[in-house]
N, C-alpha and C positions, 0 to 999 in steps of 0.2 A: 302596663307598668302603672301601679298607683302613684299617686302624686306624692312627693315628700312633704310633709308637714314642716312649715317654717316656724322655728321657735323665737318668739318675741323676748328680748332682753332689754329691759329698760337701762338706758345709760345711767351710770352711777355718778352722782354729783361730786363736784370737787370743792366741797366747802372747806375753808381753811379753819383750823382750829384756833379758837380765840385765846390768845394768851392769857392767863389769869395773873392779875398783880393782887397779892394780898398786902394790904397796908394796915399796920397797926399804928393808930395816931395817940397822941397825948390828948388832943382834943375830942370832946364829944360830939360837937355839933358842927363846928365851922369847916373842919378838915374831911369830914365824911360828905358834906354837902359838896365840897369844892371838886374833891377826886370823883365823886358820883357823876359829875357831867362828863365824863369820859366814858361812860356807859351808854354808847348809842348804837344803833343797828349799823352804821356806816364803819364803825372801828373794830379792828382785829384784836381788840383788848377788851377784857371785863375786869373791872375793878370790884374788889372785895374789901370793905373798911371794917376793921374790928374796932369797935367804938370803945371808949375807955370806961364807960359807967362810973366816973368819978374816981378811977383807979388810974392816976395819970403820972406817977413817978416813973422814971426811965426803966427801973427794974419791973414795976408793973406791966409796963408796955412791951417789954421783951418777955416776959412771962406769958402774956395773951398770945404772942406771936408763936412762941415754941409750943404752946399747948394746941394751936391751931394746926402747926406742922404735924405735930405727933398724932393728932386724932384724924385730920384729912390727908395731911401730905400735900407734896407738890409734884406736877407732872413735868417731864422734861420741857424746858423752856418757860415755864411759870417762873415767878419772881416773888419774893416777900422783901417788903421795906417796911422800916421803922422811921416814923415821922414824928419828931419832937421839937420843942422850943429849948433854946439855951436857957431862959428864963433865970431861975434861981439855982438850977441844978449844977452840983460840981463837976469839975473835969473829970474826977474818978466815976461818977455816975455815968457820964456821957463815954467815958473809955470802955466801959463794959459793953455798951450797945455797939460801938464801933468794931470792938473786938469780934463780937457775933457777926457783924456785917461783912467782915473780911473772911469768915471761915468759908464761905461758897460763893461762887461767882453769881449765883442767883440770888444773893441777899443784898440788901442796901440800907443805907442811912441818910436820912435827910433832916438836916438840923436848921432852924432859922433863929437867928440872933437879932433882936431879943425875941421875937416871937413870929408866929405864923402869918400874923396881919402884915409883917414887912414883906412877906412874899406876896401878899394881895396889893399892897402899895405899889410893887413894882410893875403891876399891869396897867398902871397910870402915869407913873412918874419914875425918876431915876433914884428917888428915895435918899437923897444926899442931905446930910445935916441931922439925920436921926440919932439922938444920943440917949433915949430911953423908950421903954414901952408906952408912956404916955405921949411923947411925941409921935410915935408910929401911929397911935389910934388917933389923934388929933389930924394928922395929914391925911390918914385914910377916910376919915369922916368927911373931908372937903371933897372926895370923889365919890363916896358912898354916904351921902346925907343919911342919918338915922341908922347907921350900921348897926346890925344886931347879930350876935353870934347864933342865934336860933334861927335866922332867915337870911341866907346869903344871896345877894342880888347876882345870880349866875349870869343872867343875861347881859348885866353891865360889866362883869368880869371876863366873860369867855372871849371877847374880841381882842383883848390884850395879852393873851397867852404867849403868843410869839415875842412880843415886846418884853415881856416879864422874863422870859428864858434867855433873851438876848443881854438884857440889863444885869440880871443876875450872873451870867457866865462872865461878862464884862467886869464885875466887881470881884469876881472869884479869880483873880490874877495875882500871883501865881495860884494855881488851883490848891485849896486846901487838900490835905491828904485825909483829915478826919471831919473836923466841924469849924466853922467860922468863929474866931476868938473875937473878931471886931463885928460890927454890925454887917449882916450878910446872910445869906441862905444858900443851901445846897439842894432845895427843893427841885430847882430846875432840872437836875441830873435825872430825877423821876419823871418829871413831866415831859422831858425830851422823849423818854421811852413810851409814854402813853400816847404821844401825838402820832 
């Protein structure tokens, strides 16, 4: 009787799909650098930032996201987030973003009041007593001397991520349903998902 030939089958890998987080930011440099640090081989997420290219009004941020979703779509489990500052934007402008973010469970909105640098400041301290964007920048420069929006010192910031999330969550009590009216940030809600 002839020998039976063994069939070799290579075992299939069980590589987990990396969840895509598409983030449309108001800022063109700082936010993409910050969120880009979550793109590592060790994480199960991939972050794609849609840069502003000097189109930073809330409506332009939303349009950029809508165009991306229409062109490329999202897979189940992927998320789309808008990240903006309160700055000088009106409540009506932010309400349009909030309305979009509540349309699907995979959409989100993260707002920093007065600006994204407040979120960065929380990586180093509690951020109490901030009353203006200028105060925020002065305090941040104590921790990041020579801070430049074009070159974010990611190595100095990344060790404080867990502290920033905890500080922001503690300040967001009771949790705001849309965006912080006083000094605060909801960026921690996005970062918790990225970690």
